Each structure stands twice: as C-alpha cells, then as structure tokens.
N, CA, C and O atoms as a Tinker XYZ file with bonds, in Angstrom:
   268  protein
     1  N    122.070000  -47.400000  -50.873000    73     2
     2  CA   121.009000  -46.935000  -50.015000    64     1     3
     3  C    121.271000  -47.253000  -48.544000    63     2     4     5
     4  O    120.369000  -47.124000  -47.717000    81     3
     5  N    122.483000  -47.662000  -48.211000    73     3     6
     6  CA   122.818000  -48.005000  -46.830000    64     5     7
     7  C    122.628000  -46.820000  -45.888000    63     6     8     9
     8  O    122.358000  -47.006000  -44.702000    81     7
     9  N    122.767000  -45.603000  -46.411000    73     7    10
    10  CA   122.647000  -44.411000  -45.567000    64     9    11
    11  C    121.247000  -44.254000  -44.972000    63    10    12    13
    12  O    121.082000  -43.519000  -43.998000    81    11
    13  N    120.252000  -44.914000  -45.524000    73    11    14
    14  CA   118.886000  -44.793000  -45.014000    64    13    15
    15  C    118.664000  -45.612000  -43.741000    63    14    16    17
    16  O    117.683000  -45.390000  -43.031000    81    15
    17  N    119.554000  -46.546000  -43.446000    73    15    18
    18  CA   119.388000  -47.378000  -42.253000    64    17    19
    19  C    120.475000  -47.130000  -41.209000    63    18    20    21
    20  O    120.496000  -47.826000  -40.194000    81    19
    21  N    121.376000  -46.172000  -41.413000    73    19    22
    22  CA   122.459000  -45.902000  -40.469000    64    21    23
    23  C    121.956000  -45.557000  -39.079000    63    22    24    25
    24  O    122.598000  -45.920000  -38.093000    81    23
    25  N    120.841000  -44.877000  -38.969000    73    23    26
    26  CA   120.321000  -44.491000  -37.656000    64    25    27
    27  C    120.029000  -45.709000  -36.791000    63    26    28    29
    28  O    120.094000  -45.631000  -35.564000    81    27
    29  N    119.709000  -46.833000  -37.422000    73    27    30
    30  CA   119.373000  -48.057000  -36.695000    64    29    31
    31  C    120.579000  -48.960000  -36.464000    63    30    32    33
    32  O    120.471000  -49.957000  -35.750000    81    31
    33  N    121.724000  -48.629000  -37.056000    73    31    34
    34  CA   122.930000  -49.445000  -36.889000    64    33    35
    35  C    123.435000  -49.393000  -35.459000    63    34    36    37
    36  O    123.115000  -48.482000  -34.696000    81    35
    37  N    124.234000  -50.398000  -35.116000    73    35    38
    38  CA   124.878000  -50.409000  -33.813000    64    37    39
    39  C    125.874000  -49.256000  -33.735000    63    38    40    41
    40  O    126.413000  -48.813000  -34.750000    81    39
    41  N    126.106000  -48.785000  -32.528000    73    39    42
    42  CA   127.081000  -47.733000  -32.315000    64    41    43
    43  C    128.479000  -48.322000  -32.447000    63    42    44    45
    44  O    128.809000  -49.309000  -31.790000    81    43
    45  N    129.303000  -47.709000  -33.305000    73    43    46
    46  CA   130.663000  -48.184000  -33.536000    64    45    47
    47  C    131.560000  -47.781000  -32.373000    63    46    48    49
    48  O    132.331000  -48.597000  -31.868000    81    47
    49  N    131.460000  -46.521000  -31.947000    73    47    50
    50  CA   132.223000  -45.987000  -30.821000    64    49    51
    51  C    131.606000  -44.664000  -30.422000    63    50    52    53
    52  O    130.671000  -44.183000  -31.063000    81    51
    53  N    132.127000  -44.083000  -29.370000    73    51    54
    54  CA   131.642000  -42.781000  -28.932000    64    53    55
    55  C    132.757000  -41.758000  -29.097000    63    54    56    57
    56  O    133.937000  -42.050000  -28.901000    81    55
    57  N    132.339000  -40.541000  -29.467000    73    55    58
    58  CA   133.274000  -39.444000  -29.650000    64    57    59
    59  C    132.737000  -38.205000  -28.967000    63    58    60    61
    60  O    131.528000  -38.064000  -28.779000    81    59
    61  N    133.633000  -37.306000  -28.594000    73    59    62
    62  CA   133.234000  -36.070000  -27.936000    64    61    63
    63  C    133.575000  -34.905000  -28.855000    63    62    64    65
    64  O    134.675000  -34.840000  -29.405000    81    63
    65  N    132.640000  -33.996000  -29.016000    73    63    66
    66  CA   132.864000  -32.801000  -29.823000    64    65    67
    67  C    133.797000  -31.871000  -29.038000    63    66    68    69
    68  O    133.527000  -31.548000  -27.881000    81    67
    69  N    134.894000  -31.443000  -29.670000    73    67    70
    70  CA   135.853000  -30.583000  -28.983000    64    69    71
    71  C    135.747000  -29.122000  -29.428000    63    70    72    73
    72  O    136.140000  -28.219000  -28.689000    81    71
    73  N    135.220000  -28.887000  -30.631000    73    71    74
    74  CA   135.018000  -27.511000  -31.091000    64    73    75
    75  C    134.073000  -27.495000  -32.288000    63    74    76    77
    76  O    133.823000  -28.525000  -32.913000    81    75
    77  N    133.560000  -26.324000  -32.590000    73    75    78
    78  CA   132.687000  -26.137000  -33.756000    64    77    79
    79  C    133.202000  -24.998000  -34.618000    63    78    80    81
    80  O    132.417000  -24.321000  -35.281000    81    79
    81  N    134.504000  -24.779000  -34.618000    73    79    82
    82  CA   135.119000  -23.707000  -35.393000    64    81    83
    83  C    135.356000  -24.176000  -36.830000    63    82    84    85
    84  O    136.481000  -24.503000  -37.209000    81    83
    85  N    134.305000  -24.202000  -37.604000    73    83    86
    86  CA   134.394000  -24.670000  -38.979000    64    85    87
    87  C    134.875000  -23.552000  -39.892000    63    86    88    89
    88  O    134.480000  -22.396000  -39.741000    81    87
    89  N    135.728000  -23.911000  -40.836000    73    87    90
    90  CA   136.251000  -22.934000  -41.792000    64    89    91
    91  C    135.236000  -22.619000  -42.881000    63    90    92    93
    92  O    135.132000  -21.478000  -43.332000    81    91
    93  N    134.490000  -23.633000  -43.301000    73    91    94
    94  CA   133.622000  -23.475000  -44.460000    64    93    95
    95  C    132.138000  -23.693000  -44.150000    63    94    96    97
    96  O    131.282000  -23.047000  -44.754000    81    95
    97  N    131.832000  -24.581000  -43.232000    73    95    98
    98  CA   130.449000  -24.967000  -42.969000    64    97    99
    99  C    129.984000  -24.480000  -41.600000    63    98   100   101
   100  O    130.804000  -24.217000  -40.720000    81    99
   101  N    128.690000  -24.361000  -41.422000    73    99   102
   102  CA   128.117000  -23.978000  -40.140000    64   101   103
   103  C    127.771000  -25.250000  -39.378000    63   102   104   105
   104  O    126.858000  -25.981000  -39.763000    81   103
   105  N    128.493000  -25.511000  -38.310000    73   103   106
   106  CA   128.225000  -26.711000  -37.522000    64   105   107
   107  C    127.805000  -26.382000  -36.093000    63   106   108   109
   108  O    127.349000  -27.270000  -35.373000    81   107
   109  N    127.948000  -25.127000  -35.665000    73   107   110
   110  CA   127.584000  -24.789000  -34.286000    64   109   111
   111  C    126.092000  -24.900000  -34.030000    63   110   112   113
   112  O    125.672000  -24.921000  -32.873000    81   111
   113  N    125.285000  -24.972000  -35.070000    73   111   114
   114  CA   123.838000  -25.133000  -34.909000    64   113   115
   115  C    123.430000  -26.583000  -34.677000    63   114   116   117
   116  O    122.317000  -26.849000  -34.221000    81   115
   117  N    124.329000  -27.532000  -34.989000    73   115   118
   118  CA   123.962000  -28.949000  -34.899000    64   117   119
   119  C    124.882000  -29.766000  -34.007000    63   118   120   121
   120  O    124.573000  -30.919000  -33.708000    81   119
   121  N    126.005000  -29.200000  -33.574000    73   119   122
   122  CA   126.917000  -29.884000  -32.653000    64   121   123
   123  C    127.147000  -29.022000  -31.430000    63   122   124   125
   124  O    127.129000  -27.794000  -31.516000    81   123
   125  N    127.364000  -29.663000  -30.286000    73   123   126
   126  CA   127.615000  -28.954000  -29.037000    64   125   127
   127  C    128.978000  -29.374000  -28.498000    63   126   128   129
   128  O    129.191000  -30.553000  -28.214000    81   127
   129  N    129.906000  -28.423000  -28.352000    73   127   130
   130  CA   131.211000  -28.777000  -27.773000    64   129   131
   131  C    131.050000  -29.377000  -26.374000    63   130   132   133
   132  O    130.295000  -28.865000  -25.547000    81   131
   133  N    131.773000  -30.467000  -26.129000    73   131   134
   134  CA   131.693000  -31.158000  -24.847000    64   133   135
   135  C    130.687000  -32.289000  -24.812000    63   134   136   137
   136  O    130.722000  -33.115000  -23.900000    81   135
   137  N    129.791000  -32.346000  -25.784000    73   135   138
   138  CA   128.777000  -33.396000  -25.825000    64   137   139
   139  C    129.337000  -34.646000  -26.488000    63   138   140   141
   140  O    130.142000  -34.557000  -27.414000    81   139
   141  N    128.909000  -35.808000  -26.012000    73   139   142
   142  CA   129.334000  -37.088000  -26.562000    64   141   143
   143  C    128.293000  -37.581000  -27.562000    63   142   144   145
   144  O    127.090000  -37.528000  -27.306000    81   143
   145  N    128.778000  -38.061000  -28.702000    73   143   146
   146  CA   127.917000  -38.559000  -29.775000    64   145   147
   147  C    128.271000  -40.006000  -30.089000    63   146   148   149
   148  O    129.420000  -40.423000  -29.939000    81   147
   149  N    127.263000  -40.772000  -30.531000    73   147   150
   150  CA   127.460000  -42.157000  -30.954000    64   149   151
   151  C    127.786000  -42.176000  -32.443000    63   150   152   153
   152  O    127.056000  -41.600000  -33.249000    81   151
   153  N    128.873000  -42.831000  -32.805000    73   151   154
   154  CA   129.265000  -42.958000  -34.211000    64   153   155
   155  C    128.512000  -44.135000  -34.803000    63   154   156   157
   156  O    128.616000  -45.260000  -34.315000    81   155
   157  N    127.759000  -43.873000  -35.850000    73   155   158
   158  CA   126.998000  -44.921000  -36.522000    64   157   159
   159  C    127.737000  -45.465000  -37.738000    63   158   160   161
   160  O    127.513000  -46.606000  -38.143000    81   159
   161  N    128.620000  -44.652000  -38.323000    73   159   162
   162  CA   129.444000  -45.079000  -39.447000    64   161   163
   163  C    130.636000  -44.141000  -39.515000    63   162   164   165
   164  O    130.602000  -43.034000  -38.979000    81   163
   165  N    131.687000  -44.595000  -40.176000    73   163   166
   166  CA   132.914000  -43.817000  -40.240000    64   165   167
   167  C    133.568000  -44.023000  -41.596000    63   166   168   169
   168  O    133.562000  -45.128000  -42.140000    81   167
   169  N    134.131000  -42.954000  -42.134000    73   167   170
   170  CA   134.930000  -43.056000  -43.350000    64   169   171
   171  C    136.312000  -42.500000  -43.031000    63   170   172   173
   172  O    136.588000  -42.156000  -41.882000    81   171
   173  N    137.166000  -42.411000  -44.010000    73   171   174
   174  CA   138.503000  -41.912000  -43.784000    64   173   175
   175  C    138.545000  -40.485000  -43.290000    63   174   176   177
   176  O    139.462000  -40.107000  -42.561000    81   175
   177  N    137.560000  -39.682000  -43.678000    73   175   178
   178  CA   137.561000  -38.251000  -43.373000    64   177   179
   179  C    136.419000  -37.798000  -42.458000    63   178   180   181
   180  O    136.494000  -36.731000  -41.849000    81   179
   181  N    135.369000  -38.608000  -42.365000    73   179   182
   182  CA   134.158000  -38.191000  -41.664000    64   181   183
   183  C    133.709000  -39.194000  -40.608000    63   182   184   185
   184  O    133.970000  -40.393000  -40.710000    81   183
   185  N    133.023000  -38.667000  -39.585000    73   183   186
   186  CA   132.221000  -39.460000  -38.666000    64   185   187
   187  C    130.769000  -39.186000  -39.009000    63   186   188   189
   188  O    130.403000  -38.046000  -39.297000    81   187
   189  N    129.943000  -40.214000  -38.982000    73   187   190
   190  CA   128.514000  -40.067000  -39.212000    64   189   191
   191  C    127.808000  -40.297000  -37.887000    63   190   192   193
   192  O    127.823000  -41.402000  -37.343000    81   191
   193  N    127.187000  -39.234000  -37.374000    73   191   194
   194  CA   126.549000  -39.256000  -36.061000    64   193   195
   195  C    125.141000  -38.684000  -36.170000    63   194   196   197
   196  O    124.793000  -38.033000  -37.156000    81   195
   197  N    124.343000  -38.937000  -35.145000    73   195   198
   198  CA   123.041000  -38.284000  -35.056000    64   197   199
   199  C    123.282000  -36.977000  -34.313000    63   198   200   201
   200  O    123.683000  -36.982000  -33.149000    81   199
   201  N    123.038000  -35.867000  -34.984000    73   199   202
   202  CA   123.360000  -34.548000  -34.435000    64   201   203
   203  C    122.286000  -34.057000  -33.470000    63   202   204   205
   204  O    121.350000  -34.788000  -33.144000    81   203
   205  N    122.430000  -32.811000  -33.015000    73   203   206
   206  CA   121.500000  -32.241000  -32.032000    64   205   207
   207  C    120.084000  -32.059000  -32.574000    63   206   208   209
   208  O    119.143000  -31.902000  -31.796000    81   207
   209  N    119.921000  -32.077000  -33.889000    73   207   210
   210  CA   118.590000  -31.965000  -34.481000    64   209   211
   211  C    117.913000  -33.325000  -34.637000    63   210   212   213
   212  O    116.764000  -33.410000  -35.071000    81   211
   213  N    118.643000  -34.395000  -34.277000    73   211   214
   214  CA   118.085000  -35.736000  -34.389000    64   213   215
   215  C    118.240000  -36.333000  -35.768000    63   214   216   217
   216  O    117.599000  -37.337000  -36.081000    81   215
   217  N    119.087000  -35.730000  -36.611000    73   215   218
   218  CA   119.293000  -36.220000  -37.976000    64   217   219
   219  C    120.707000  -36.767000  -38.120000    63   218   220   221
   220  O    121.628000  -36.345000  -37.421000    81   219
   221  N    120.859000  -37.710000  -39.037000    73   219   222
   222  CA   122.166000  -38.259000  -39.329000    64   221   223
   223  C    122.960000  -37.234000  -40.117000    63   222   224   225
   224  O    122.471000  -36.669000  -41.095000    81   223
   225  N    124.185000  -37.000000  -39.683000    73   223   226
   226  CA   125.037000  -36.049000  -40.375000    64   225   227
   227  C    126.463000  -36.545000  -40.426000    63   226   228   229
   228  O    126.913000  -37.268000  -39.537000    81   227
   229  N    127.175000  -36.153000  -41.476000    73   227   230
   230  CA   128.588000  -36.479000  -41.622000    64   229   231
   231  C    129.416000  -35.248000  -41.300000    63   230   232   233
   232  O    129.201000  -34.183000  -41.878000    81   231
   233  N    130.360000  -35.387000  -40.386000    73   231   234
   234  CA   131.173000  -34.260000  -39.935000    64   233   235
   235  C    132.646000  -34.634000  -39.991000    63   234   236   237
   236  O    133.020000  -35.781000  -39.745000    81   235
   237  N    133.478000  -33.646000  -40.318000    73   235   238
   238  CA   134.917000  -33.878000  -40.337000    64   237   239
   239  C    135.387000  -34.386000  -38.977000    63   238   240   241
   240  O    134.852000  -33.984000  -37.944000    81   239
   241  N    136.370000  -35.252000  -38.976000    73   239   242
   242  CA   136.893000  -35.839000  -37.750000    64   241   243
   243  C    137.591000  -34.804000  -36.873000    63   242   244   245
   244  O    137.768000  -35.032000  -35.677000    81   243
   245  N    137.987000  -33.680000  -37.442000    73   243   246
   246  CA   138.710000  -32.647000  -36.678000    64   245   247
   247  C    137.870000  -32.017000  -35.575000    63   246   248   249
   248  O    138.429000  -31.392000  -34.673000    81   247
   249  N    136.557000  -32.158000  -35.614000    73   247   250
   250  CA   135.688000  -31.591000  -34.585000    64   249   251
   251  C    135.575000  -32.469000  -33.347000    63   250   252   253
   252  O    134.973000  -32.061000  -32.354000    81   251
   253  N    136.143000  -33.666000  -33.393000    73   251   254
   254  CA   135.913000  -34.661000  -32.335000    64   253   255
   255  C    137.214000  -35.261000  -31.808000    63   254   256   257
   256  O    138.272000  -35.172000  -32.430000    81   255
   257  N    137.087000  -35.874000  -30.637000    73   255   258
   258  CA   138.132000  -36.742000  -30.101000    64   257   259
   259  C    137.442000  -38.003000  -29.586000    63   258   260   261
   260  O    136.299000  -37.959000  -29.131000    81   259
   261  N    138.156000  -39.128000  -29.665000    73   259   262
   262  CA   137.572000  -40.391000  -29.206000    64   261   263
   263  C    137.510000  -40.427000  -27.689000    63   262   264   265
   264  O    138.398000  -39.924000  -27.001000    81   263
   265  N    136.450000  -41.027000  -27.184000    73   263   266
   266  CA   136.246000  -41.148000  -25.737000    64   265   267
   267  C    136.817000  -42.469000  -25.270000    63   266   268
   268  O    136.755000  -42.782000  -24.081000    81   267
C-alpha cells in the first residue's frame, strides 16, 4: 500500500519531459514537453510523478531527461 502515500514522499530528483510521442499509451493529455516534474518514486523502467492532472502516475523513463 506504499503507493497511497507517494504523493507525500520527499522528491527524489527532478526530471524534464522531452516528448509525449507514446507508441501505445496516450500521455500528451497528462504530460507537457518542456515541463519539469518532481520524481516521487522510481523503478527500473518507470518514473512516478504527479502529472498535469494532479494525480500520481507512472511513466516510462524514455519521456524524460534528468535535470
């Protein structure tokens, strides 16, 4: 149940969205290219950030670069 408290966790690092050209999923509605996001958790394949809708979401690392 750790995912229920991620929004309150400390920021691990900051990342910048570089594109929203997703092959399978629609991400242009929740991410903005050029915007910086706070990483609340990270796995081998995903960053977990609070998206433009104000919700926690897991996104492939390919959409971002570290700041």
